[in-house]
Backbone bond lengths (Angstrom), bond angles and torsions (degrees), N, CA, C in turn:
res aa  C-N    CA-C-N  psi(-1)  N-CA   C-N-CA  omega(-1)  CA-C   N-CA-C  phi
1 X - - - 1.533 - - 1.568 103.84 -
2 X 1.360 114.31 147.22 1.356 122.53 178.99 1.663 107.63 -117.32
3 X 1.285 109.74 132.28 1.449 119.86 -171.90 1.630 109.26 -113.27
4 X 1.218 118.45 126.13 1.445 120.63 -178.78 1.540 105.81 -121.78
5 X 1.282 114.46 126.68 1.439 122.49 -179.17 1.514 107.02 -111.78
6 X 1.303 113.97 113.45 1.431 117.98 -178.72 1.539 111.97 -115.09
7 X 1.364 115.98 122.87 1.517 115.94 -172.45 1.498 103.03 -142.49
8 X 1.316 106.94 168.75 1.540 118.90 179.11 1.520 107.64 -97.31
9 X 1.348 112.40 123.94 1.480 126.67 178.60 1.566 111.21 66.26
10 X 1.354 109.88 166.01 1.406 117.71 -175.75 1.501 111.79 -74.98
11 X 1.271 120.30 151.96 1.465 126.44 174.71 1.607 106.49 -70.98
12 X 1.304 117.89 105.00 1.431 122.55 -171.10 1.571 114.64 -100.37
13 X 1.342 116.80 -16.66 1.386 119.51 -177.74 1.535 111.81 -87.42
14 X 1.305 116.91 123.42 1.455 119.99 -169.82 1.635 114.39 -54.98
15 X 1.300 114.03 -45.64 1.412 117.34 -177.30 1.403 109.71 -66.11
16 X 1.372 122.85 -35.09 1.396 126.31 -175.19 1.554 104.57 -75.21
17 X 1.357 120.41 -47.17 1.343 124.64 174.70 1.566 115.80 -49.73
18 X 1.329 116.57 -45.29 1.391 121.19 178.54 1.512 112.17 -67.53
19 X 1.349 115.21 -40.12 1.443 118.31 179.74 1.488 116.48 -65.48
20 X 1.398 110.95 -39.49 1.438 119.86 178.17 1.478 109.65 -61.09
21 X 1.361 117.22 -50.47 1.364 126.76 -175.68 1.593 107.37 -61.64
22 X 1.240 122.38 -39.25 1.427 128.45 179.99 1.473 112.21 -57.80
23 X 1.419 112.68 -56.65 1.444 121.66 -178.65 1.513 116.74 -63.46
24 X 1.408 109.74 -47.82 1.506 115.39 177.74 1.477 112.75 -68.99
25 X 1.260 120.48 -22.75 1.480 118.68 173.54 1.527 108.94 -73.49
26 X 1.289 119.13 -32.74 1.498 116.26 174.90 1.573 109.92 -73.03
27 X 1.350 117.36 -38.26 1.517 115.81 179.57 1.531 108.10 -65.36
28 X 1.274 118.24 -31.90 1.526 119.58 -177.87 1.508 114.16 -67.28
29 X 1.320 116.24 -11.83 1.559 119.91 179.52 1.664 103.97 -68.39
30 X 1.285 117.61 -28.09 1.490 119.17 -175.30 1.566 111.92 -120.40
31 X 1.341 117.57 -41.10 1.472 120.74 -177.57 1.511 108.51 -110.44
32 X 1.225 111.71 156.75 1.482 121.83 171.45 1.500 114.51 -79.25
33 X 1.198 128.60 129.34 1.448 129.63 -176.77 1.413 112.31 -129.90
34 X 1.345 115.56 128.32 1.472 122.24 174.86 1.440 107.62 -125.29
35 X 1.395 113.59 137.32 1.520 121.47 173.47 1.525 105.60 -105.95
36 X 1.310 110.80 133.86 1.397 117.34 176.70 1.600 107.58 -124.33
37 X 1.275 114.95 124.76 1.384 123.40 -176.43 1.616 111.97 -110.28
38 X 1.358 117.54 120.84 1.433 119.53 -178.58 1.533 104.42 -106.98
39 X 1.295 122.28 154.61 1.368 126.51 -171.01 1.609 109.54 -77.49
40 X 1.273 111.56 142.51 1.503 121.86 -174.08 1.593 98.53 -79.40
41 X 1.340 117.71 143.30 1.366 127.95 168.00 1.512 111.29 -88.57
42 X 1.296 120.99 99.15 1.459 121.73 -173.01 1.499 118.72 -91.47
43 X 1.419 114.44 15.99 1.469 118.40 -179.67 1.496 111.25 -134.99
44 X 1.357 113.92 157.42 1.472 117.35 177.51 1.481 109.75 92.97
45 X 1.343 114.40 175.33 1.473 115.48 177.33 1.548 112.64 -87.78
46 X 1.269 118.37 -174.57 1.440 127.51 -161.81 1.578 104.41 -63.98
47 X 1.232 114.74 -46.73 1.610 121.29 -171.17 1.622 102.45 -66.82
48 X 1.404 121.95 -41.27 1.380 124.20 175.62 1.554 111.61 -61.47
49 X 1.315 116.45 -50.05 1.461 114.96 177.76 1.444 117.70 -64.09
50 X 1.296 121.88 -35.60 1.496 130.43 168.82 1.549 111.54 -54.65
51 X 1.279 112.99 -45.55 1.488 116.23 -175.48 1.489 113.41 -73.72
52 X 1.367 116.42 -42.42 1.378 123.37 179.90 1.641 110.57 -62.84
53 X 1.365 109.63 -52.28 1.406 118.67 -178.51 1.545 109.55 -61.75
54 X 1.338 112.74 -36.63 1.490 114.56 -178.43 1.470 115.58 -66.04
55 X 1.438 116.57 -35.19 1.410 122.57 175.75 1.476 112.77 -63.98
56 X 1.441 111.26 -37.35 1.577 118.00 177.00 1.601 107.38 -63.98
57 X 1.236 117.88 -48.50 1.359 119.66 -173.63 1.550 111.74 -66.85
58 X 1.316 118.20 -41.01 1.480 120.89 175.53 1.589 107.42 -66.44
59 X 1.286 120.13 -34.43 1.469 114.87 178.87 1.541 115.91 -73.44
60 X 1.304 114.73 -8.27 1.596 120.27 178.11 1.484 105.12 -94.16
61 X 1.284 126.17 -10.09 1.482 123.79 172.86 1.416 113.11 -69.71
62 X 1.361 115.39 151.16 1.407 123.43 177.10 1.551 113.15 -115.25
63 X 1.400 115.72 145.49 1.409 118.36 -178.53 1.582 109.49 -57.88
64 X 1.342 116.43 140.94 1.480 121.79 173.54 1.507 116.89 88.36
65 X 1.440 117.53 -16.00 1.414 115.58 178.78 1.540 113.77 -85.12
66 X 1.316 115.77 152.25 1.382 121.98 -178.78 1.564 104.39 -78.30
67 X 1.265 118.31 143.12 1.443 119.85 -168.79 1.613 104.82 -121.99
68 X 1.283 117.91 114.68 1.469 121.31 168.64 1.529 110.68 -109.95
69 X 1.399 109.63 122.61 1.471 119.63 -178.20 1.513 105.08 -99.41
70 X 1.301 119.95 130.16 1.434 126.90 174.81 1.602 107.77 -88.67
71 X 1.306 112.72 115.81 1.525 121.10 -178.70 1.488 111.89 -148.95
72 X 1.289 113.82 137.64 1.555 117.26 178.60 1.469 108.03 -56.65
73 X 1.321 128.36 -27.64 1.442 123.87 -178.92 1.541 110.91 -90.40
74 X 1.335 118.86 13.68 1.527 112.34 177.66 1.325 116.20 -84.79
75 X 1.299 114.91 -164.57 1.497 122.98 177.41 1.469 112.48 -80.95
76 X 1.295 114.03 137.36 1.557 121.19 177.77 1.556 110.56 -93.49
77 X 1.274 114.88 123.85 1.575 119.51 178.64 1.457 105.41 -110.32
78 X 1.366 114.06 151.24 1.514 118.99 155.70 1.501 110.45 -71.82
79 X 1.303 118.65 165.08 1.445 120.06 178.16 1.558 112.83 -60.51
80 X 1.391 115.07 -39.15 1.470 117.09 173.72 1.351 113.30 -69.75
81 X 1.272 131.22 -29.51 1.397 132.28 -179.88 1.576 105.77 -74.94
82 X 1.289 118.67 -42.36 1.457 125.29 -178.22 1.598 105.03 -57.31
83 X 1.439 113.25 -53.78 1.465 122.97 177.82 1.519 113.77 -55.41
84 X 1.304 113.36 -36.96 1.508 122.50 175.85 1.539 111.64 -61.81
85 X 1.360 114.07 -45.43 1.407 116.56 -178.84 1.499 113.91 -65.03
86 X 1.381 115.52 -44.08 1.458 117.65 177.90 1.552 108.65 -68.25
87 X 1.231 120.32 -32.65 1.520 121.71 173.73 1.399 111.92 -63.92
88 X 1.369 121.77 -43.82 1.441 123.94 174.81 1.537 115.30 -56.10
89 X 1.328 113.43 -46.74 1.391 121.81 179.36 1.613 109.80 -62.46
90 X 1.310 113.85 -44.76 1.464 118.23 176.71 1.499 108.29 -59.26
91 X 1.278 122.54 -50.51 1.442 124.96 -178.51 1.546 112.82 -61.89
92 X 1.352 115.55 -24.88 1.528 115.49 178.50 1.478 109.78 -91.24
93 X 1.290 119.90 8.73 1.494 124.41 171.82 1.512 112.46 90.91
94 X 1.345 114.69 18.46 1.455 117.88 175.04 1.525 108.78 -68.81
95 X 1.345 124.97 128.11 1.303 124.79 -177.53 1.485 112.61 -103.67
96 X 1.297 120.50 -20.62 1.402 125.83 -173.76 1.517 114.43 -143.01
97 X 1.302 111.60 128.98 1.505 119.31 174.45 1.460 111.05 -121.59
98 X 1.366 117.84 133.12 1.449 122.00 178.62 1.521 107.43 -111.56
99 X 1.343 115.73 128.53 1.318 123.36 174.01 1.495 108.42 -100.95
100 X 1.441 121.30 128.90 1.393 125.79 -173.85 1.436 111.33 -112.94
101 X 1.354 120.79 116.41 1.501 124.67 175.50 1.429 108.09 -111.82
102 X 1.282 120.14 123.67 1.451 125.87 -176.30 1.610 107.24 -84.30
103 X 1.340 113.46 -178.53 1.490 122.22 179.15 1.401 113.45 -81.68
104 X 1.444 119.59 -155.62 1.316 118.87 -167.38 1.708 111.18 -80.87
105 X 1.272 112.57 -8.41 1.495 118.13 170.50 1.374 121.00 -102.56
106 X 1.392 113.94 9.67 1.408 121.26 178.96 1.614 115.93 73.47
107 X 1.376 112.55 -157.62 1.403 116.12 -178.98 1.508 115.30 -109.57
108 X 1.322 118.71 151.10 1.521 124.22 173.37 1.439 107.89 -82.78
109 X 1.307 114.85 178.50 1.507 123.63 177.50 1.530 112.63 -54.53
110 X 1.349 116.57 -48.29 1.396 123.91 -172.07 1.576 114.96 -56.35
111 X 1.335 114.96 -40.56 1.384 119.95 169.77 1.613 120.44 -63.35
112 X 1.319 105.79 -44.52 1.566 113.87 175.19 1.507 111.92 -63.37
113 X 1.307 116.61 -38.65 1.474 123.60 -179.59 1.521 108.31 -59.94
114 X 1.319 120.22 -39.01 1.332 124.06 -171.07 1.554 110.33 -77.91
115 X 1.230 121.12 -19.49 1.519 127.94 179.21 1.504 112.80 -60.19
116 X 1.329 109.85 141.63 1.467 121.16 170.22 1.595 104.55 -86.34
117 X 1.294 110.17 -28.77 1.610 113.85 175.13 1.548 102.00 -152.13
118 X 1.470 107.74 135.55 1.423 119.32 171.12 1.581 106.96 -102.66
119 X 1.258 117.62 114.77 1.508 122.72 -166.31 1.510 106.14 -114.67
120 X 1.349 114.57 133.82 1.479 119.26 167.43 1.498 108.86 -113.53
121 X 1.360 112.57 136.75 1.413 118.44 -179.51 1.526 109.62 -81.05
122 X 1.313 117.95 -16.28 1.516 120.22 -177.39 1.508 104.66 -172.92
123 X 1.417 110.41 164.00 1.476 114.99 173.84 1.630 109.49 -81.22
124 X 1.226 114.76 -3.60 1.455 121.99 176.18 1.459 108.87 -86.45
125 X 1.378 119.96 157.78 1.461 123.44 171.15 1.447 110.82 -102.32
126 X 1.347 110.90 132.18 1.549 120.03 -178.78 1.549 107.29 -117.88
127 X 1.439 113.25 155.02 1.411 114.30 175.26 1.615 110.43 -64.76
128 X 1.278 115.12 147.78 1.443 115.47 -175.21 1.563 111.43 -60.62
129 X 1.239 120.15 -31.31 1.455 116.23 176.30 1.479 112.49 -66.52
130 X 1.272 120.96 -42.61 1.472 124.26 172.50 1.495 115.45 -53.01
131 X 1.295 118.42 -43.84 1.333 126.51 172.21 1.460 118.99 -39.91
132 X 1.463 110.07 -46.36 1.437 120.41 178.63 1.585 108.37 -55.06
133 X 1.263 116.87 -50.84 1.517 123.19 -177.72 1.418 108.23 -59.53
134 X 1.326 120.03 -51.82 1.564 120.77 -179.53 1.439 113.67 -63.24
135 X 1.384 117.16 -34.39 1.438 120.52 179.79 1.596 109.28 -72.68
136 X 1.329 117.99 -39.51 1.442 123.03 177.31 1.638 109.43 -60.04
137 X 1.287 114.53 -41.27 1.450 114.57 -177.50 1.538 109.60 -77.75
138 X 1.320 119.73 -31.88 1.487 113.88 174.01 1.402 116.79 -72.99
139 X 1.329 118.43 -27.11 1.559 120.91 170.67 1.463 108.52 -64.06
140 X 1.350 122.62 -42.73 1.349 123.43 -178.19 1.554 107.17 -69.06
141 X 1.269 119.28 -43.38 1.447 119.30 178.58 1.528 111.82 -56.26
142 X 1.412 115.03 -48.09 1.510 120.32 -179.82 1.487 106.17 -57.38
143 X 1.336 124.26 -44.72 1.375 125.85 -176.85 1.499 108.96 -60.47
144 X 1.370 118.49 -38.15 1.503 119.48 -174.16 1.625 106.98 -80.17
145 X 1.205 118.24 -33.83 1.479 124.95 168.51 1.479 113.93 -52.45
146 X 1.352 111.03 -58.49 1.543 118.10 176.58 1.529 114.25 -57.50
147 X 1.409 117.19 -32.51 1.453 119.69 -179.09 1.547 110.45 -89.76
148 X 1.292 118.76 4.10 1.483 118.89 -179.16 1.537 118.59 74.76
149 X 1.406 115.45 16.78 1.391 117.97 -176.53 1.536 108.53 -66.19
150 X 1.420 115.66 165.09 1.427 119.93 167.95 1.548 113.67 -85.08
151 X 1.339 119.73 2.18 1.400 120.32 -178.79 1.526 112.97 -55.39
152 X 1.295 119.52 -42.77 1.503 123.71 179.44 1.523 106.33 -86.86
153 X 1.342 116.14 116.05 1.505 119.20 167.56 1.407 109.60 -149.49
């Protein structure tokens, strides 16, 4: 399976950058991982930034890939259920899954509408940079669950 992580702006917080690199390094032992960074829109109000960044995120998507949009209004899964969803897609022949993380103002409707799955990591709100680390760990955990590892207990 190929995982594409598409997010707004570079990961600029050291501890986040280190954690993302740690978990994605582990994921890469089995799955191919690509990080795609789209530019942040640093001007205008929240709606303008959401719209422009949303266009950039949508432009980074590829035909045929499953799209998972991270959004606080999304569906909450347990780690096992998340792994199960990835496993079902894999078993259905899905070769590529794109995870889309928005900027500091989140996603507009157009991005959520494009999603095959709108996923929330928690009912709590997290900084978009921290979501990257949480997502990377959960992708690794899902991979380990699907492989029958003892990592998840």
